[in-house]
C-alpha positions as CSV (number, residue, x, y, z in Angstrom):
1,M,0.0,0.0,0.0
2,V,1.0,3.5,-0.7
3,K,0.3,6.0,2.1
4,I,-0.6,9.6,1.0
5,V,0.0,12.4,3.5
6,C,-1.5,15.8,3.0
7,N,0.0,19.0,4.5
8,T,-2.9,20.7,6.3
9,A,-1.2,24.1,6.3
10,L,-0.6,24.0,2.6
11,M,-4.1,23.0,1.9
12,Q,-5.5,25.9,4.0
13,K,-3.3,28.4,2.1
14,G,-4.6,27.0,-1.1
15,L,-8.2,27.3,0.0
16,V,-7.6,30.9,1.0
17,K,-6.1,31.7,-2.4
18,E,-9.0,30.1,-4.2
19,A,-11.4,32.1,-2.0
20,E,-9.6,35.3,-2.7
21,G,-9.8,34.6,-6.4
22,L,-13.6,34.2,-6.1
23,V,-14.1,37.6,-4.4
24,P,-14.0,40.4,-6.9
25,E,-11.8,43.3,-6.3
26,K,-13.4,46.6,-5.1
27,D,-13.9,49.3,-7.8
28,P,-12.3,52.5,-6.6
29,E,-15.0,54.7,-8.2
30,T,-17.8,52.7,-6.4
31,A,-16.0,53.1,-3.1
32,A,-15.7,56.8,-3.6
33,V,-19.5,57.1,-4.3
34,Y,-20.3,55.2,-1.1
35,T,-18.0,57.4,0.9
36,N,-19.6,60.6,-0.5
37,E,-23.1,59.3,0.2
38,N,-22.1,58.5,3.8
39,S,-20.6,62.0,4.2
40,T,-23.7,63.7,2.8
41,G,-25.9,61.7,5.1
42,R,-23.8,62.6,8.2
43,C,-23.9,66.3,7.2
44,L,-27.7,66.3,6.8
45,L,-28.1,64.6,10.2
46,T,-25.8,67.1,11.8
47,L,-27.7,70.0,10.3
48,L,-31.0,68.5,11.4
49,G,-29.7,68.1,14.9
50,L,-28.5,71.7,15.0
51,A,-31.9,72.9,13.7
52,F,-33.6,71.1,16.5
53,I,-31.2,72.5,19.1
54,L,-31.7,76.1,17.8
55,T,-35.5,75.6,17.8
56,G,-35.3,74.4,21.4
57,L,-33.2,77.4,22.4
58,I,-35.6,79.9,20.8
59,V,-38.7,78.3,22.2
60,G,-37.0,77.9,25.6
61,G,-35.9,81.6,25.6
62,A,-39.4,82.8,24.7
63,C,-40.8,80.8,27.6
64,V,-38.2,82.1,30.0
65,Y,-38.9,85.7,28.8
66,R,-42.7,85.2,29.1
67,Y,-42.7,83.7,32.6
68,F,-39.7,85.2,34.3
69,I,-39.0,88.6,32.8
70,P,-41.2,91.4,34.4
71,K,-44.1,92.5,32.2
72,H,-45.3,96.1,31.7
73,K,-47.0,97.1,34.9
74,V,-50.7,98.0,34.8
75,Y,-51.7,100.9,37.1
76,H,-55.2,101.4,38.4
77,G,-56.7,104.8,39.3
78,G,-60.0,106.5,40.0
79,M,-61.3,110.0,40.3
80,H,-64.5,111.5,41.8
81,Y,-65.7,114.4,39.7
82,A,-68.2,117.2,39.8
83,E,-70.5,117.8,36.8
84,Q,-70.2,121.0,34.8
85,G,-71.4,124.1,36.7
86,N,-69.8,122.8,39.9
87,I,-66.2,123.1,38.8
88,K,-63.8,122.8,41.8
89,P,-60.1,122.7,41.9
90,L,-58.2,119.5,42.6
91,N,-58.1,118.7,46.3
92,L,-55.8,116.0,47.5
93,E,-56.6,116.4,51.2
94,T,-60.4,116.0,51.0
95,R,-61.7,112.4,51.3
96,E,-63.6,111.1,48.3
97,P,-67.2,112.4,48.6
98,Y,-69.5,109.4,48.3
99,Y,-72.2,111.5,46.4
100,L,-70.0,112.4,43.5
101,P,-69.7,110.0,40.5
102,M,-66.4,108.2,40.0
103,I,-64.5,107.0,37.0
104,D,-62.0,104.1,37.1
105,E,-59.2,103.3,34.7
106,E,-56.3,101.0,34.1
107,M,-53.2,102.5,32.5
108,E,-50.1,100.9,31.0
109,I,-47.0,102.6,29.6
110,R,-45.1,100.9,26.7
111,D,-42.2,102.7,25.2
112,N,-43.6,106.2,24.5
113,V,-47.2,105.0,24.3
114,A,-49.9,105.1,27.0
115,I,-52.7,102.5,26.8
116,I,-55.8,103.2,28.9
117,K,-58.8,100.9,29.5
118,V,-62.0,102.5,30.6
119,P,-64.4,99.7,31.9
120,V,-68.2,99.8,32.0
121,P,-69.0,102.6,34.5
122,R,-71.0,101.6,37.5
123,F,-73.3,104.6,37.6
124,A,-72.7,107.1,34.7
125,D,-74.4,106.6,31.4
126,T,-71.2,106.3,29.3
127,D,-69.5,103.7,27.2
128,P,-66.5,101.4,27.8
129,A,-63.4,102.0,25.6
130,A,-59.7,101.5,25.1
131,I,-57.7,104.6,24.5
132,L,-54.2,104.7,23.1
133,H,-51.9,107.8,23.1
134,D,-48.9,107.5,20.8
135,F,-46.5,110.3,21.8
136,D,-44.0,109.5,19.0
137,R,-46.6,109.7,16.2
138,K,-48.7,112.4,18.0
139,L,-51.9,110.3,17.5
140,T,-54.7,109.2,19.8
141,A,-56.9,106.2,19.0
142,Y,-60.3,105.3,20.6
143,L,-61.6,101.8,20.4
144,D,-65.3,101.4,21.0
145,L,-65.6,98.2,22.9
146,K,-69.3,97.8,22.1
147,L,-69.2,98.2,18.3
148,S,-65.4,97.4,17.8
149,N,-64.9,100.6,15.8
150,C,-61.7,102.6,15.9
151,Y,-61.4,106.4,15.8
152,V,-58.1,108.2,15.3
153,I,-57.3,111.9,15.9
154,P,-54.1,114.0,16.4
155,L,-53.0,113.9,20.0
156,N,-54.2,116.8,22.2
157,T,-51.2,117.6,24.3
158,S,-53.1,120.3,26.2
159,V,-55.3,117.6,27.7
160,V,-53.1,114.5,27.8
161,M,-50.1,114.5,30.1
162,P,-46.7,113.2,28.9
163,P,-46.0,109.6,29.8
164,R,-43.8,110.4,32.8
165,D,-46.3,112.8,34.3
166,L,-49.1,110.4,33.6
167,L,-47.3,107.6,35.3
168,D,-46.7,109.8,38.3
169,L,-50.4,110.7,38.4
170,F,-51.5,107.1,38.5
171,I,-48.9,106.3,41.2
172,E,-50.5,109.1,43.3
173,L,-54.0,107.9,42.6
174,M,-53.1,104.6,44.3
175,T,-52.7,106.4,47.6
176,A,-54.5,109.7,47.3
177,S,-58.2,110.7,47.1
178,Y,-59.1,113.0,44.2
179,N,-62.1,115.3,43.9
180,T,-61.9,117.0,40.5
181,Y,-64.0,118.4,37.8
182,L,-65.4,117.5,34.3
183,I,-64.7,119.0,30.9
184,H,-66.2,118.2,27.5
185,E,-64.8,117.7,24.1
186,D,-66.8,117.0,20.9
187,L,-65.2,115.0,18.1
188,V,-66.7,114.4,14.7
189,V,-66.1,111.3,12.5
190,T,-65.0,112.6,9.0
191,E,-63.7,109.7,6.8
192,R,-62.8,106.1,6.8
193,I,-59.2,104.9,6.9
194,D,-58.6,102.0,4.6
195,D,-54.8,101.5,5.3
196,I,-54.0,101.6,9.0
197,T,-50.4,100.4,8.6
198,E,-49.2,104.0,8.4
199,L,-50.6,104.7,11.9
200,G,-47.8,102.9,13.7
201,F,-47.4,99.5,15.3
202,Y,-49.5,100.1,18.4
203,I,-52.5,101.7,16.8
204,Y,-52.4,99.0,14.1
205,E,-52.4,96.4,16.8
206,L,-55.4,98.1,18.5
207,C,-57.4,98.6,15.3
208,E,-56.5,95.6,13.2
209,G,-59.6,94.0,11.6
210,K,-61.9,96.9,12.8
211,D,-63.6,99.7,10.9
212,T,-61.3,102.7,11.5
213,Y,-62.1,106.4,11.0
214,K,-60.5,109.8,11.1
215,M,-61.9,112.5,13.4
216,Q,-61.7,116.2,13.9
217,R,-62.7,118.4,16.8
218,R,-66.1,120.0,16.2
219,N,-64.9,123.5,16.9
220,E,-62.3,123.2,14.2
221,I,-64.8,122.4,11.4
222,I,-66.1,125.6,9.9
223,G,-69.8,125.8,9.3
224,L,-70.7,122.5,11.0
225,Q,-73.7,122.8,13.2
226,K,-74.3,120.6,16.2
227,R,-77.2,118.2,15.8
228,S,-80.0,118.3,18.2
229,A,-79.8,114.7,19.3
230,P,-77.1,112.8,17.5
231,T,-76.1,109.2,18.2
232,C,-72.7,109.5,19.8
233,L,-70.2,107.4,21.6
234,K,-69.7,109.0,25.1
235,I,-66.5,108.2,27.0
236,R,-65.6,109.6,30.4
237,H,-61.9,109.2,31.1
238,F,-58.9,111.0,32.5
239,E,-55.3,111.5,31.4
240,N,-54.8,114.6,33.5
241,I,-55.9,116.0,36.9
242,F,-59.5,116.4,35.5
243,V,-62.0,114.1,33.9
244,T,-62.8,114.5,30.2
245,E,-66.1,113.5,28.6
246,T,-65.4,112.7,25.0
247,N,-68.4,112.6,22.6
248,I,-67.6,111.0,19.3
249,C,-70.4,111.7,16.7
250,K,-71.0,111.3,13.0
251,A,-70.9,114.6,11.0
């Protein structure tokens, strides 16, 4: 008998060589394409992650500002007033007489703008309104809270105090008792305003989506006679040491 002996190590090397011959060599161009695709994917994922992080920072910052940064303070004030014919000077030492009507307001200062809210009065036959005085643009806007109409007129600086003085007045009203008097002003609606963007940000915010009109003071319109019983918006409010009754009527 002839005995055949195989070298195991040589056989394994031969099998490896055969296996290597069966596996095709990698194409350099294909490898480059795969590498570029992987790089692009990683870049997109990185950008997406950064976008999520930035969004989180913006939303988080807005929440922090909303809940932790102090907001504009709202001041509350009230005045007792005498009707016309019983005009008296301002008296800070006298206690509020219970028999005189009283007007309440809330006031807020933003930048160089005073925003005043006149609620439904408890006793007087007047209307609730929001009043905005823009001292930069020298404009006043009245918002009729019943009909949701806006009325705009040049700011009357002889009646409306500057923001700093107005703020001081409301701070005093929180501790002092006021007995003051009533004056009247008659305003006339003249024409509709179609584009309110030119009235400034704050008036636009107040009057957006509402019918908005220009006004003039009745005594400034030559030849206009006062109607016997017009339908008017009547607002009693104060932006000074006296109360003003503003009548807004159609021409």
